[in-house]
DOLO-760963 format. One record per residue (C-alpha): residue number from 0; x, y, z. Coordinates in steps of 0.25 Angstrom, whole numbers, always signed. Example, Ala and Ser with C-alpha at 12.3 -4.5 7.8 and 13.67 -1.06 7.14 Angstrom:
BEGIN
SITE   num      px      py      pz
SITE     0     +49     -18     +31
SITE     1     +55      -4     +29
***
This chain:
BEGIN
SITE   num      px      py      pz
SITE     0     -43     +83     +18
SITE     1     -55     +92     +16
SITE     2     -62     +80      +8
SITE     3     -61     +72     +20
SITE     4     -67     +82     +29
SITE     5     -78     +84     +19
SITE     6     -81     +69     +20
SITE     7     -82     +70     +35
SITE     8     -92     +82     +34
SITE     9    -100     +75     +23
SITE    10    -101     +62     +31
SITE    11    -114     +58     +37
SITE    12    -116     +55     +51
SITE    13    -113     +40     +54
SITE    14    -126     +34     +59
SITE    15    -128     +21     +65
SITE    16    -114     +19     +70
SITE    17    -109     +17     +55
SITE    18     -94     +18     +55
SITE    19     -84     +22     +45
SITE    20     -83     +35     +36
SITE    21     -74     +47     +36
SITE    22     -74     +48     +51
SITE    23     -64     +36     +51
SITE    24     -55     +44     +41
SITE    25     -47     +52     +52
SITE    26     -44     +39     +60
SITE    27     -40     +31     +48
SITE    28     -31     +42     +42
SITE    29     -25     +45     +56
SITE    30     -22     +30     +58
SITE    31     -15     +29     +44
SITE    32      -7     +41     +47
SITE    33      -2     +36     +61
SITE    34      +1     +22     +55
SITE    35      +8     +27     +43
SITE    36     +17     +37     +51
SITE    37     +21     +26     +60
SITE    38     +24     +16     +48
SITE    39     +32     +26     +40
SITE    40     +40     +31     +51
SITE    41     +48     +18     +53
SITE    42     +46     +12     +39
SITE    43     +52     +24     +31
SITE    44     +65     +24     +40
SITE    45     +67      +9     +42
SITE    46     +79      +7     +33
SITE    47     +86     +19     +40
SITE    48     +83     +13     +54
SITE    49     +88      -1     +51
SITE    50    +101      +5     +45
SITE    51    +104     +15     +56
SITE    52     +99      +8     +68
SITE    53    +100      -7     +65
SITE    54    +112      -7     +56
SITE    55    +105     -13     +44
SITE    56    +112     -12     +30
SITE    57    +104      -4     +21
SITE    58     +99     -15     +12
SITE    59     +95     -23     +24
SITE    60     +87     -11     +29
SITE    61     +81      -9     +16
SITE    62     +77     -24     +15
SITE    63     +70     -23     +29
SITE    64     +63     -10     +24
SITE    65     +58     -17     +12
SITE    66     +53     -29     +20
SITE    67     +45     -19     +29
SITE    68     +39     -12     +18
SITE    69     +35     -24     +11
SITE    70     +29     -30     +23
SITE    71     +21     -17     +26
SITE    72     +15     -17     +11
SITE    73     +13     -33     +11
SITE    74      +7     -36     +24
SITE    75      -5     -27     +23
SITE    76     -12     -38     +15
SITE    77     -11     -47     +28
SITE    78     -18     -36     +36
SITE    79     -28     -34     +26
SITE    80     -32     -49     +25
SITE    81     -33     -49     +41
SITE    82     -42     -37     +40
SITE    83     -51     -42     +29
SITE    84     -52     -56     +35
SITE    85     -52     -55     +50
SITE    86     -51     -43     +58
SITE    87     -54     -31     +49
SITE    88     -45     -18     +46
SITE    89     -47     -11     +59
SITE    90     -41     -23     +67
SITE    91     -29     -25     +57
SITE    92     -26     -10     +58
SITE    93     -25      -8     +73
SITE    94     -18     -21     +75
SITE    95      -8     -18     +64
SITE    96      -6      -4     +70
SITE    97      -2     -11     +84
SITE    98      +7     -20     +77
SITE    99     +14      -9     +69
SITE   100     +15      -1     +83
SITE   101     +22     -13     +89
SITE   102     +32     -14     +78
SITE   103     +35      +1     +78
SITE   104     +37      +0     +93
SITE   105     +48     -11     +91
SITE   106     +55      -2     +81
SITE   107     +54     +10     +90
SITE   108     +61      +1    +101
SITE   109     +72      -2     +91
SITE   110     +75     +13     +90
SITE   111     +73     +16    +105
SITE   112     +82      +5    +111
SITE   113     +96      +3    +107
SITE   114     +96     -11    +111
SITE   115     +86     -14    +100
SITE   116     +96      -9     +89
SITE   117    +110     -13     +85
SITE   118    +122      -3     +89
SITE   119    +124      +8     +79
SITE   120    +135      +6     +68
SITE   121    +148     +12     +73
SITE   122    +157     +13     +61
SITE   123    +150      +8     +49
SITE   124    +142      -4     +46
SITE   125    +153     -14     +49
SITE   126    +152     -11     +64
SITE   127    +137     -12     +64
SITE   128    +130     -22     +73
SITE   129    +118     -30     +68
SITE   130    +105     -29     +76
SITE   131    +103     -41     +86
SITE   132     +92     -51     +84
SITE   133     +84     -44     +95
SITE   134     +85     -31     +88
SITE   135     +81     -37     +75
SITE   136     +69     -44     +81
SITE   137     +64     -31     +87
SITE   138     +67     -23     +74
SITE   139     +60     -33     +65
SITE   140     +49     -36     +74
SITE   141     +46     -21     +74
SITE   142     +47     -20     +59
SITE   143     +38     -32     +57
SITE   144     +27     -27     +66
SITE   145     +28     -13     +61
SITE   146     +27     -18     +47
SITE   147     +15     -28     +49
SITE   148      +8     -17     +57
SITE   149      +9      -7     +46
SITE   150      +5     -17     +36
SITE   151      -7     -20     +43
SITE   152     -12      -5     +44
SITE   153      -7      +2     +32
SITE   154     -17      -4     +22
SITE   155     -27     -10     +31
SITE   156     -31      +4     +35
SITE   157     -35      +8     +21
SITE   158     -47      -2     +19
SITE   159     -52      +1     +33
SITE   160     -52     +16     +30
SITE   161     -59     +13     +17
SITE   162     -69      +4     +24
SITE   163     -74     +17     +32
SITE   164     -80     +23     +19
SITE   165     -92     +19     +10
SITE   166     -88     +25      -3
SITE   167     -77     +22     -13
SITE   168     -74     +37     -14
SITE   169     -72     +39      +1
SITE   170     -64     +26      +1
SITE   171     -55     +32     -10
SITE   172     -53     +45      -2
SITE   173     -49     +37     +10
SITE   174     -39     +29      +2
SITE   175     -33     +42      -3
SITE   176     -31     +47     +11
SITE   177     -26     +34     +16
SITE   178     -15     +34      +6
SITE   179     -12     +49      +8
SITE   180     -11     +47     +23
SITE   181      -3     +35     +23
SITE   182      +7     +42     +13
SITE   183      +7     +55     +21
SITE   184     +10     +48     +34
SITE   185     +21     +40     +28
SITE   186     +27     +53     +22
SITE   187     +27     +59     +36
SITE   188     +33     +47     +43
SITE   189     +44     +45     +32
SITE   190     +48     +59     +34
SITE   191     +45     +64     +48
SITE   192     +47     +52     +56
SITE   193     +59     +47     +48
SITE   194     +65     +61     +51
SITE   195     +63     +59     +66
SITE   196     +69     +45     +65
SITE   197     +82     +50     +57
SITE   198     +84     +63     +64
SITE   199     +78     +61     +78
SITE   200     +77     +46     +83
SITE   201     +72     +33     +78
SITE   202     +65     +31     +91
SITE   203     +57     +44     +89
SITE   204     +54     +41     +75
SITE   205     +49     +27     +78
SITE   206     +42     +33     +90
SITE   207     +34     +42     +81
SITE   208     +30     +30     +72
SITE   209     +25     +22     +85
SITE   210     +17     +35     +89
SITE   211     +11     +36     +75
SITE   212      +6     +22     +75
SITE   213      +0     +23     +89
SITE   214      -8     +36     +85
SITE   215     -12     +29     +72
SITE   216     -17     +17     +79
SITE   217     -24     +25     +90
SITE   218     -32     +33     +80
SITE   219     -36     +21     +72
SITE   220     -42     +14     +85
SITE   221     -49     +27     +89
SITE   222     -57     +27     +76
SITE   223     -62     +13     +79
SITE   224     -76     +17     +81
SITE   225     -77     +25     +68
SITE   226     -72     +14     +59
SITE   227     -81      +5     +50
SITE   228     -74      -9     +52
SITE   229     -77     -19     +41
SITE   230     -77     -33     +46
SITE   231     -68     -43     +40
SITE   232     -76     -53     +31
SITE   233     -68     -66     +33
SITE   234     -56     -70     +26
SITE   235     -57     -65     +12
SITE   236     -45     -73      +6
SITE   237     -50     -86     +11
SITE   238     -63     -83      +3
SITE   239     -55     -80      -9
SITE   240     -47     -93      -8
SITE   241     -60    -100      -6
SITE   242     -65     -95     -20
SITE   243     -53    -101     -26
SITE   244     -54    -115     -19
SITE   245     -69    -116     -21
SITE   246     -68    -112     -36
SITE   247     -58    -123     -38
SITE   248     -66    -133     -31
SITE   249     -78    -130     -40
SITE   250     -70    -129     -52
SITE   251     -78    -140     -59
SITE   252     -91    -133     -57
SITE   253     -98    -125     -68
SITE   254    -101    -110     -66
SITE   255    -115    -105     -65
SITE   256    -121     -92     -70
SITE   257    -132     -92     -59
SITE   258    -130     -84     -47
SITE   259    -137     -94     -38
SITE   260    -126    -104     -41
SITE   261    -116     -96     -33
SITE   262    -114     -94     -19
SITE   263    -115     -80     -14
SITE   264    -114     -81      +1
SITE   265    -124     -83     +13
SITE   266    -130     -69     +11
SITE   267    -130     -69      -4
SITE   268    -145     -64      -4
SITE   269    -143     -53      +7
SITE   270    -133     -44      -1
SITE   271    -130     -40     -15
SITE   272    -115     -38     -13
SITE   273    -113     -53     -17
SITE   274    -109     -55     -32
SITE   275    -121     -63     -38
SITE   276    -114     -69     -49
SITE   277     -99     -72     -49
SITE   278     -91     -64     -60
SITE   279     -85     -71     -73
SITE   280     -71     -67     -69
SITE   281     -63     -79     -65
SITE   282     -76     -87     -66
SITE   283     -70    -100     -61
SITE   284     -70     -94     -47
SITE   285     -85     -93     -48
SITE   286     -86    -108     -45
SITE   287     -82    -105     -30
SITE   288     -95     -98     -28
SITE   289    -104    -109     -35
SITE   290    -114    -116     -26
SITE   291    -113    -131     -25
SITE   292    -122    -141     -18
SITE   293    -111    -148     -11
SITE   294    -103    -135      -6
SITE   295    -106    -129      +7
SITE   296    -106    -114      +8
SITE   297     -99    -115     +21
SITE   298     -86    -120     +14
SITE   299     -79    -108      +9
SITE   300     -69    -116      +1
SITE   301     -80    -122      -8
SITE   302     -91    -111      -8
SITE   303     -88     -96     -10
SITE   304     -97     -85     -13
SITE   305     -98     -77     -26
SITE   306     -92     -65     -19
SITE   307     -80     -72     -14
SITE   308     -77     -76     -29
SITE   309     -79     -62     -33
SITE   310     -69     -57     -22
SITE   311     -59     -66     -28
SITE   312     -61     -62     -42
SITE   313     -60     -47     -37
SITE   314     -46     -50     -32
SITE   315     -42     -57     -45
SITE   316     -47     -45     -53
SITE   317     -39     -36     -44
SITE   318     -26     -44     -45
SITE   319     -21     -38     -58
SITE   320     -23     -24     -53
SITE   321     -16     -27     -40
SITE   322      -4     -32     -48
SITE   323      -3     -19     -55
SITE   324      -1     -12     -42
SITE   325     +10     -21     -38
SITE   326     +18     -18     -51
SITE   327     +15      -3     -49
SITE   328     +21      -3     -35
SITE   329     +34     -10     -39
SITE   330     +40      +1     -47
SITE   331     +36     +11     -36
SITE   332     +43      +2     -26
SITE   333     +56      +2     -34
SITE   334     +55     +17     -36
SITE   335     +53     +19     -22
SITE   336     +66     +12     -18
SITE   337     +75     +17     -29
SITE   338     +71     +31     -27
SITE   339     +77     +31     -14
SITE   340     +90     +26     -20
SITE   341     +90     +37     -30
SITE   342     +88     +47     -19
SITE   343    +100     +43     -12
SITE   344    +109     +46     -25
SITE   345    +102     +60     -27
SITE   346    +103     +74     -21
SITE   347     +93     +74      -9
SITE   348     +96     +87      -3
SITE   349     +84     +96      +0
SITE   350     +91    +110      +3
SITE   351    +105    +110      +8
SITE   352    +103    +102     +21
SITE   353     +92     +92     +20
SITE   354     +93     +79     +12
SITE   355     +81     +71      +8
SITE   356     +82     +56     +13
SITE   357     +82     +47      +1
SITE   358     +72     +38      +9
SITE   359     +61     +49      +9
SITE   360     +60     +49      -6
SITE   361     +47     +40      -5
SITE   362     +40     +51      +3
SITE   363     +39     +59     -10
SITE   364     +30     +47     -16
SITE   365     +22     +48      -4
SITE   366     +20     +63      -5
SITE   367     +16     +62     -19
SITE   368      +6     +51     -17
SITE   369      +0     +58      -5
SITE   370      -2     +71     -13
SITE   371      -7     +63     -25
SITE   372     -18     +56     -17
SITE   373     -22     +70     -11
SITE   374     -23     +77     -24
SITE   375     -31     +65     -30
SITE   376     -40     +64     -19
SITE   377     -43     +79     -16
SITE   378     -41     +85     -30
SITE   379     -39     +76     -42
SITE   380     -50     +65     -40
SITE   381     -61     +75     -36
SITE   382     -57     +83     -48
SITE   383     -58     +71     -58
SITE   384     -71     +67     -51
SITE   385     -77     +80     -56
SITE   386     -71     +81     -70
SITE   387     -72     +66     -74
SITE   388     -84     +57     -75
SITE   389     -78     +46     -68
SITE   390     -66     +47     -58
SITE   391     -53     +39     -59
SITE   392     -55     +25     -55
SITE   393     -46     +18     -45
SITE   394     -39     +10     -56
SITE   395     -37     +23     -65
SITE   396     -31     +30     -52
SITE   397     -21     +18     -50
SITE   398     -18     +18     -65
SITE   399     -13     +33     -64
SITE   400      -4     +28     -53
SITE   401      +2     +18     -61
SITE   402      +5     +28     -72
SITE   403     +11     +38     -62
SITE   404     +20     +26     -57
SITE   405     +25     +23     -71
SITE   406     +29     +38     -73
SITE   407     +35     +39     -60
SITE   408     +45     +27     -64
SITE   409     +48     +34     -77
SITE   410     +51     +47     -70
SITE   411     +60     +40     -60
SITE   412     +68     +34     -71
SITE   413     +70     +47     -78
SITE   414     +75     +53     -64
SITE   415     +84     +42     -62
SITE   416     +90     +44     -77
SITE   417     +93     +58     -73
SITE   418    +100     +54     -60
SITE   419    +108     +44     -68
SITE   420    +112     +54     -78
SITE   421    +117     +63     -67
SITE   422    +125     +52     -61
SITE   423    +132     +50     -74
SITE   424    +134     +65     -77
SITE   425    +140     +67     -64
SITE   426    +149     +54     -64
SITE   427    +143     +49     -51
SITE   428    +144     +34     -55
SITE   429    +157     +32     -48
SITE   430    +151     +37     -35
SITE   431    +143     +27     -26
SITE   432    +129     +32     -24
SITE   433    +133     +46     -29
SITE   434    +123     +57     -26
SITE   435    +118     +62     -40
SITE   436    +116     +78     -41
SITE   437    +101     +76     -43
SITE   438     +90     +80     -33
SITE   439     +82     +69     -27
SITE   440     +70     +77     -30
SITE   441     +71     +71     -44
SITE   442     +65     +59     -38
SITE   443     +52     +66     -34
SITE   444     +45     +66     -48
SITE   445     +45     +51     -49
SITE   446     +41     +49     -34
SITE   447     +30     +59     -36
SITE   448     +25     +52     -48
SITE   449     +25     +39     -40
SITE   450     +18     +45     -29
SITE   451      +7     +51     -38
SITE   452      +5     +37     -44
SITE   453      +4     +31     -30
SITE   454      -6     +42     -27
SITE   455     -15     +36     -38
SITE   456     -12     +21     -37
SITE   457     -11     +18     -22
SITE   458     -24     +24     -17
SITE   459     -30     +19     -30
SITE   460     -25      +5     -27
SITE   461     -30      +5     -13
SITE   462     -44     +10     -17
SITE   463     -45      +1     -28
SITE   464     -42     -12     -21
SITE   465     -50      -8      -9
SITE   466     -62      -6     -19
SITE   467     -60     -18     -27
SITE   468     -56     -29     -17
SITE   469     -67     -38     -11
SITE   470     -74     -33      +1
SITE   471     -67     -43     +10
SITE   472     -54     -39      +5
SITE   473     -54     -24      +7
SITE   474     -42     -23     +17
SITE   475     -34     -32      +8
SITE   476     -37     -23      -4
SITE   477     -28     -11      +1
SITE   478     -18     -21      +6
SITE   479     -17     -27      -8
SITE   480     -11     -13     -12
SITE   481      -1     -14      -1
SITE   482      +2     -28      -5
SITE   483      +6     -25     -19
SITE   484     +15     -13     -14
SITE   485     +22     -23      -5
SITE   486     +24     -33     -16
SITE   487     +29     -22     -25
SITE   488     +39     -17     -14
SITE   489     +45     -31     -14
SITE   490     +45     -33     -29
SITE   491     +52     -20     -31
SITE   492     +64     -25     -23
SITE   493     +64     -38     -31
SITE   494     +64     -29     -44
SITE   495     +75     -20     -39
SITE   496     +83     -33     -36
SITE   497     +81     -39     -50
SITE   498     +85     -26     -56
SITE   499     +98     -26     -48
SITE   500    +101     -40     -52
SITE   501     +98     -39     -67
SITE   502    +102     -24     -71
SITE   503    +112     -14     -67
SITE   504    +101      -4     -64
SITE   505    +101      -4     -49
SITE   506    +115      -5     -43
SITE   507    +118      -1     -29
SITE   508    +122     +13     -34
SITE   509    +111     +18     -43
SITE   510    +120     +28     -50
SITE   511    +126     +16     -57
SITE   512    +112     +10     -61
SITE   513    +100     +13     -69
SITE   514     +89     +16     -59
SITE   515     +82     +23     -71
SITE   516     +80      +9     -78
SITE   517     +74      +4     -65
SITE   518     +64     +15     -65
SITE   519     +61     +13     -80
SITE   520     +59      -2     -77
SITE   521     +49      +2     -66
SITE   522     +42     +12     -76
SITE   523     +40      +0     -86
SITE   524     +35      -9     -75
SITE   525     +25      +1     -71
SITE   526     +21      +4     -85
SITE   527     +19     -10     -88
SITE   528     +11     -12     -75
SITE   529      +3      +1     -79
SITE   530      -2      -6     -92
SITE   531      -5     -19     -84
SITE   532     -13     -10     -75
SITE   533     -21      -4     -86
SITE   534     -24     -18     -91
SITE   535     -29     -22     -78
SITE   536     -38     -10     -76
SITE   537     -44     -11     -89
SITE   538     -50     -25     -86
SITE   539     -53     -22     -71
SITE   540     -67     -19     -67
SITE   541     -70     -12     -54
SITE   542     -78     -22     -45
SITE   543     -83     -14     -33
SITE   544     -85      -1     -40
SITE   545     -95      -9     -50
SITE   546    -102     -14     -37
SITE   547    -103      -1     -31
SITE   548    -109      +5     -44
SITE   549    -119      -6     -45
SITE   550    -124      -4     -31
SITE   551    -125     +11     -33
SITE   552    -132      +9     -46
SITE   553    -142      +0     -39
SITE   554    -144      +9     -28
SITE   555    -147     +20     -37
SITE   556    -158     +12     -44
SITE   557    -165      +9     -31
***
């Protein structure tokens, strides 16, 4: 944290009412902490709550849990579009925080009042009563509002935080601390608040979530006078669609090599930020910016600017790299769910009395990720900066994360092979879900490797997309990361179902299956994706880095 304090000390006085800078850092980090504590407290233990308090079957509870997690990672793209197009990040964050608060209040009410829950099971599941329609409406409305509110804040606050800083270096530092704070808060809520829910009361546990949300929202609003608020620039996705429509409408026109034949906007002579000549990449799109005598510049579906054309091309260039992130997260999602199943069949005792809950195993990934990011930010990257002529690029950093993920899958396969050998050597096949005499801590090496890889590729992806996305899509850039995580979450379930139907690797009792083959499959998938990633990076050229270098070189000559 000393690096942050040094930046505060080194920051010049803010003259002329200029906002932003490191003065906003405590407000934004405290906001992230409060909101993530609130979200993690109810999400982590949702399956247990549905089974114990609403008499759900385990598979049904898991399906609700999967839907909630998928929604939280998919819907940030909606909040990002609203922020970029209409109201800005600040409004989306405070409004979403209120929505999540209302949702958690409803969940708290279901825990506090017996009338909003079905009677407890008396003598087994045959005598369990299903929730009434009113009870389900209150529960699902609470889950829906909490999920939507969390989706609107979790990734929208990242680009707003980055907007407070002027240099890519400071933005990169912020992204590192953003990830560390988010993960640390989730670790605390997944352990401390879950412990309260399991051992004290659900009402108190959910009450702590509500309190954390209120504190996070209050801190966020209190920093309003310090924030640099970037105004939305209209609907960027409409302008992208206009490029396609205009290019198709002018498909018979001949392209020109002269800059004056292209439309650059109403203020084309007042700034140098506009592209003077469209690039040769996807040249047929350049027709959208061609001037025509019979085309009015007031009709965006017939006449677009060169910058709009280049923005669309930027997204097209990034798309292959985005797809590698999707295929990177699919094995991680599979590993996450199957590790919990493995832990249920292993010795989870820590000492003679305490038994590690199987559902807390993902915490070790969060711990590993947080420690990795801290070491990278405070030790490794500063050291590499001194001994290397050029620091690691964002794509190189992401590539290291890919490699660590592949190794993690291989180690998971080896650990599972050892577990299955112990099953056979101890003749445990005849027992249903028998506990294997093997410590659950054997799962830590692959989880630690997965966390190390995430420490490289997750902040790297967030910073990369924020840097390379068009200016009008900055909020959407970080939501794009959440989007491929959400898609990977759903896709992993589909792959697991496919494996169950076509092979005998994943029976209900994994002691009779070949879970190690599933991990080898993930390893091969990850390795192939890594090769695909290397191909994509070999042909990709940084866009905004080149612009920044050109501007700095020009200022030096002046």
